[in-house]
C-alpha positions as CSV (number, residue, x, y, z in Angstrom):
1,M,-9.3,-11.6,34.2
2,V,-11.7,-8.9,33.2
3,I,-12.7,-8.7,29.6
4,P,-12.8,-5.1,28.1
5,N,-16.3,-4.0,27.5
6,H,-15.5,-2.7,24.1
7,L,-12.9,-3.1,21.4
8,E,-13.0,-0.9,18.3
9,P,-14.8,-2.6,15.5
10,Y,-12.7,-3.6,12.5
11,L,-13.4,-5.0,9.1
12,H,-11.7,-7.6,7.0
13,C,-12.0,-7.7,3.2
14,S,-10.3,-9.7,0.5
15,I,-11.0,-10.7,-3.1
16,N,-10.7,-14.3,-4.4
17,T,-10.0,-15.7,-7.8
18,F,-13.5,-14.9,-9.1
19,N,-13.1,-11.3,-7.9
20,E,-15.7,-12.0,-5.1
21,I,-15.7,-9.8,-2.1
22,R,-15.8,-11.4,1.4
23,I,-16.7,-8.9,4.1
24,L,-16.3,-9.8,7.7
25,F,-17.6,-7.3,10.3
26,T,-16.1,-8.0,13.7
27,S,-16.6,-6.3,17.0
28,V,-16.6,-7.1,20.7
29,P,-20.0,-6.3,22.3
30,S,-20.4,-5.2,25.9
31,H,-22.0,-8.5,26.8
32,P,-19.1,-10.7,28.2
33,S,-20.6,-13.9,26.9
34,R,-20.4,-12.6,23.3
35,L,-16.7,-11.8,22.7
36,L,-16.9,-11.2,18.9
37,S,-19.6,-11.0,16.3
38,I,-18.6,-12.2,12.9
39,S,-20.4,-12.2,9.6
40,S,-19.3,-12.5,6.0
41,N,-20.6,-12.3,2.4
42,Q,-19.5,-14.0,-0.8
43,I,-21.0,-13.4,-4.2
44,G,-21.0,-15.4,-7.4
45,M,-19.3,-18.8,-7.1
46,D,-21.5,-21.5,-8.6
47,A,-19.8,-24.7,-9.8
48,F,-22.5,-27.1,-8.9
49,S,-23.8,-27.9,-12.4
50,S,-20.3,-27.8,-14.0
51,F,-19.1,-30.3,-11.4
52,F,-21.7,-32.9,-12.4
53,D,-21.1,-32.3,-16.1
54,S,-17.4,-32.9,-15.8
55,Q,-17.2,-35.7,-13.2
56,Q,-16.9,-39.4,-14.0
57,P,-17.7,-42.3,-11.6
58,S,-14.9,-42.8,-9.0
59,T,-13.9,-46.1,-7.4
60,N,-12.0,-46.0,-4.1
61,P,-9.9,-42.8,-4.7
62,W,-8.3,-43.0,-1.3
63,T,-5.9,-45.9,-1.8
64,Y,-2.3,-46.0,-0.6
65,D,-1.1,-45.4,-4.2
66,S,-3.3,-42.3,-4.5
67,L,-1.7,-40.8,-1.4
68,K,1.7,-40.9,-3.2
69,N,0.3,-39.9,-6.6
70,F,0.5,-36.3,-7.6
71,R,0.6,-37.2,-11.3
72,Q,-2.8,-35.5,-11.9
73,I,-1.0,-32.2,-11.0
74,S,1.4,-31.4,-13.8
75,P,5.0,-30.2,-12.9
76,V,4.2,-26.7,-14.0
77,V,1.2,-26.5,-11.7
78,Q,3.3,-28.0,-8.8
79,S,5.8,-25.3,-9.3
80,H,3.0,-22.7,-9.3
81,L,1.7,-24.2,-6.0
82,H,5.2,-23.9,-4.5
83,Q,5.1,-20.2,-5.3
84,V,1.6,-19.8,-3.9
85,Y,2.4,-21.4,-0.6
86,L,5.7,-19.6,-0.3
87,T,3.9,-16.3,-0.9
88,L,1.2,-17.3,1.6
89,G,3.9,-18.0,4.2
90,C,5.4,-14.6,3.7
91,A,1.9,-13.0,4.0
92,L,1.4,-14.8,7.3
93,V,4.7,-13.5,8.6
94,A,3.7,-10.0,7.5
95,S,0.4,-10.4,9.3
96,A,2.1,-11.5,12.5
97,A,4.3,-8.4,12.3
98,G,1.2,-6.2,11.9
99,A,-0.4,-7.8,15.0
100,Y,2.9,-7.2,16.9
101,L,3.0,-3.6,15.8
102,H,-0.6,-3.2,17.2
103,I,0.5,-4.6,20.5
104,L,3.4,-2.2,20.7
105,W,1.7,1.0,19.5
106,N,-2.1,0.2,19.4
107,I,-2.4,1.0,15.7
108,G,-5.1,-1.6,14.8
109,G,-8.7,-0.5,14.1
110,I,-11.0,0.7,11.4
111,L,-8.3,2.8,9.7
112,T,-5.9,-0.1,9.2
113,A,-8.8,-2.2,7.9
114,L,-9.8,0.4,5.4
115,A,-6.2,0.8,4.3
116,G,-6.0,-3.0,3.9
117,I,-9.0,-2.9,1.6
118,G,-7.3,-0.1,-0.4
119,C,-4.2,-2.2,-0.8
120,I,-6.3,-5.2,-2.0
121,T,-8.2,-3.1,-4.4
122,W,-5.0,-1.6,-5.7
123,L,-3.5,-5.1,-6.1
124,M,-6.5,-6.4,-8.1
125,A,-6.4,-3.4,-10.3
126,T,-2.7,-3.8,-11.1
127,P,-1.8,-5.8,-14.2
128,P,-0.3,-9.2,-13.5
129,Y,3.0,-8.3,-15.2
130,E,3.8,-5.8,-12.5
131,E,4.7,-8.6,-10.2
132,R,6.8,-6.8,-7.6
133,K,4.2,-4.1,-7.1
134,R,1.4,-6.6,-6.6
135,L,3.5,-8.6,-4.2
136,S,4.3,-5.5,-2.2
137,M,0.5,-4.7,-2.1
138,L,-0.2,-8.2,-0.8
139,M,2.4,-7.9,1.9
140,A,1.1,-4.5,2.9
141,A,-2.5,-5.8,3.0
142,A,-1.4,-8.7,5.2
143,L,0.4,-6.4,7.5
144,L,-2.6,-4.2,7.9
145,E,-4.8,-7.3,8.3
146,G,-2.6,-8.4,11.2
147,A,-2.9,-4.9,12.8
148,S,-6.7,-5.0,12.3
149,I,-7.1,-8.3,14.2
150,G,-4.5,-7.0,16.8
151,P,-7.2,-6.1,19.3
152,L,-8.5,-9.7,19.3
153,I,-4.9,-11.1,19.6
154,G,-4.2,-8.6,22.4
155,L,-7.3,-9.8,24.3
156,A,-6.3,-13.4,23.8
157,I,-2.8,-12.7,25.2
158,E,-4.4,-10.8,28.2
159,I,-6.7,-13.7,29.0
160,D,-4.5,-16.8,28.2
161,P,-1.4,-16.6,25.9
162,S,-1.4,-20.3,25.3
163,V,-4.8,-19.9,23.5
164,L,-3.1,-17.9,20.8
165,V,-0.5,-20.6,20.0
166,S,-3.2,-23.3,20.1
167,A,-5.4,-21.4,17.7
168,F,-2.6,-20.8,15.2
169,V,-1.3,-24.4,15.4
170,G,-4.9,-25.8,15.0
171,T,-5.5,-23.5,12.0
172,A,-2.2,-24.6,10.4
173,V,-2.9,-28.3,10.9
174,A,-6.4,-27.9,9.5
175,F,-5.1,-25.9,6.6
176,G,-2.4,-28.5,5.8
177,C,-4.7,-31.4,6.1
178,F,-7.6,-30.0,4.0
179,S,-5.2,-28.6,1.4
180,A,-3.6,-32.0,1.0
181,A,-7.0,-33.6,0.7
182,A,-7.9,-31.2,-2.1
183,M,-4.6,-32.0,-3.9
184,L,-5.0,-35.7,-3.6
185,A,-8.6,-35.8,-4.6
186,R,-9.7,-36.0,-8.3
187,R,-9.6,-32.8,-10.1
188,R,-12.8,-30.7,-9.7
189,E,-14.1,-33.2,-7.2
190,F,-15.0,-30.6,-4.5
191,L,-15.7,-27.6,-6.7
192,Y,-19.4,-28.2,-6.6
193,L,-19.3,-27.2,-2.9
194,G,-18.6,-23.7,-3.9
195,G,-22.2,-22.9,-4.6
196,L,-23.3,-24.4,-1.3
197,L,-20.6,-22.5,0.7
198,S,-21.6,-19.2,-1.0
199,S,-25.2,-19.8,0.0
200,G,-24.0,-20.4,3.6
201,I,-22.0,-17.2,3.7
202,S,-25.0,-15.2,2.4
203,M,-27.2,-16.8,5.1
204,L,-24.6,-15.7,7.8
205,L,-24.7,-12.2,6.4
206,W,-28.5,-11.9,6.6
207,L,-28.4,-13.4,10.1
208,H,-25.9,-10.8,11.2
209,F,-28.0,-8.0,9.7
210,A,-31.1,-9.4,11.4
211,S,-29.4,-9.7,14.8
212,S,-28.0,-6.1,14.4
213,I,-31.5,-4.7,13.8
214,F,-33.7,-6.9,16.1
215,G,-31.1,-7.9,18.6
216,G,-29.2,-11.2,18.8
217,S,-28.8,-13.9,21.4
218,T,-26.0,-16.0,22.7
219,A,-27.3,-19.0,20.8
220,L,-27.4,-17.1,17.5
221,F,-23.9,-15.8,18.0
222,K,-22.6,-19.4,18.7
223,F,-24.3,-20.6,15.5
224,E,-22.7,-17.8,13.4
225,L,-19.4,-18.5,15.0
226,Y,-19.3,-22.3,14.5
227,F,-21.1,-22.3,11.2
228,G,-18.7,-19.6,9.9
229,L,-15.8,-21.8,11.0
230,L,-17.2,-24.8,9.1
231,L,-17.7,-22.7,5.9
232,F,-14.2,-21.3,5.9
233,V,-12.7,-24.8,6.4
234,G,-14.8,-25.8,3.4
235,Y,-13.3,-22.9,1.4
236,M,-9.8,-24.3,2.2
237,V,-10.7,-27.3,0.1
238,V,-12.7,-25.6,-2.6
239,D,-10.2,-22.8,-3.1
240,T,-7.3,-25.1,-3.3
241,Q,-8.9,-27.2,-6.0
242,E,-10.0,-24.1,-7.8
243,I,-6.4,-22.7,-7.8
244,I,-5.2,-26.0,-9.2
245,E,-7.8,-26.1,-11.9
246,R,-7.2,-22.5,-12.9
247,A,-3.5,-23.1,-13.0
248,H,-4.1,-26.1,-15.4
249,L,-6.1,-23.6,-17.6
250,G,-3.1,-21.2,-17.6
251,D,-3.9,-18.8,-14.8
252,M,-0.5,-18.6,-13.0
253,D,-1.3,-15.5,-10.9
254,Y,0.3,-16.7,-7.7
255,V,-0.2,-13.4,-5.9
256,K,-4.0,-13.5,-6.3
257,H,-4.1,-17.2,-5.4
258,A,-2.0,-16.6,-2.3
259,L,-4.5,-13.8,-1.3
260,T,-7.4,-16.3,-1.6
261,L,-5.7,-18.8,0.7
262,F,-4.6,-16.1,3.1
263,T,-8.3,-15.1,3.4
264,D,-9.3,-18.6,4.2
265,F,-6.5,-19.0,6.8
266,V,-7.4,-15.8,8.6
267,G,-11.1,-16.6,8.5
268,V,-10.5,-19.9,10.3
269,F,-7.9,-18.6,12.7
270,V,-10.0,-15.7,13.9
271,R,-13.0,-17.9,14.6
272,L,-11.0,-20.6,16.2
273,L,-9.3,-18.0,18.4
274,I,-12.6,-16.6,19.5
275,I,-13.9,-20.0,20.4
276,M,-10.9,-20.8,22.5
277,V,-10.9,-17.4,24.2
278,R,-14.6,-17.8,25.1
279,N,-13.9,-21.3,26.5
280,S,-11.0,-20.0,28.5
281,V,-13.1,-17.2,29.9
282,E,-15.9,-19.6,30.9
283,K,-13.4,-21.9,32.7
284,N,-12.0,-18.9,34.6
285,E,-15.5,-17.9,35.6
286,E,-16.2,-21.4,36.8
287,K,-13.0,-21.5,38.9
288,K,-13.9,-18.2,40.5
289,K,-17.4,-19.5,41.4
290,K,-15.9,-22.6,43.0
291,R,-13.5,-20.5,45.1
292,R,-16.3,-18.4,46.3
293,D,-18.4,-21.4,47.2
């Protein structure tokens, strides 16, 4: 299978609970060994010092009883989490619909990405009491996000359709496991990682800028890809605990919280899909070489 030399660049953008902006610039370069270049930036999450100020010594938190114990999460917060995850599920369905629309009509690209950013900006500027309007904006942003990553999904289907299913299932399993870990852990136990993850995201951004100016290498691309995957997996845990903590403090904005988790899910899914597509391409190339020999 021949990989297209170029796919139209597209851009992902979302805003989390601290009104931070995460920007991911993605494109498929002409070099076949570098399918997709990804970078992102996050500003202003620093819970490192507050974590140590608030934590108490913990002894064996991972007992059998702790796995059944959600008492540290109040019923009100549990109800809020149900709303968040239900909204997240709807956003993922909308995103899948957007990707399908791209496959049918080739609508994905920079315009859908910019329109998605506009929807997110509109959502964040809309007062929380206008619930239906904000929910509609979230679904529209998710739909446009799906269309924006449609070129990558189309490429994956062209190369090996099973890779797409594997990437989604892998992302869903990772999301479920790390979210459960965040819920079962002591409150604020992982929030200190936010500052470290933010520093890592900033480092990836500067690496991307440097590679754009001075030229990159396959090794640097792989580092950005795998390190970015690790960072977004970390955000799954941190953002889940942050949402729980903010809900305990009275912030019940489930639309904004669902947007945060949606960003994490897409960030992991895109990177995992790129890794699997690259591996599939390399295997196909090896098979072709063996046949020639």
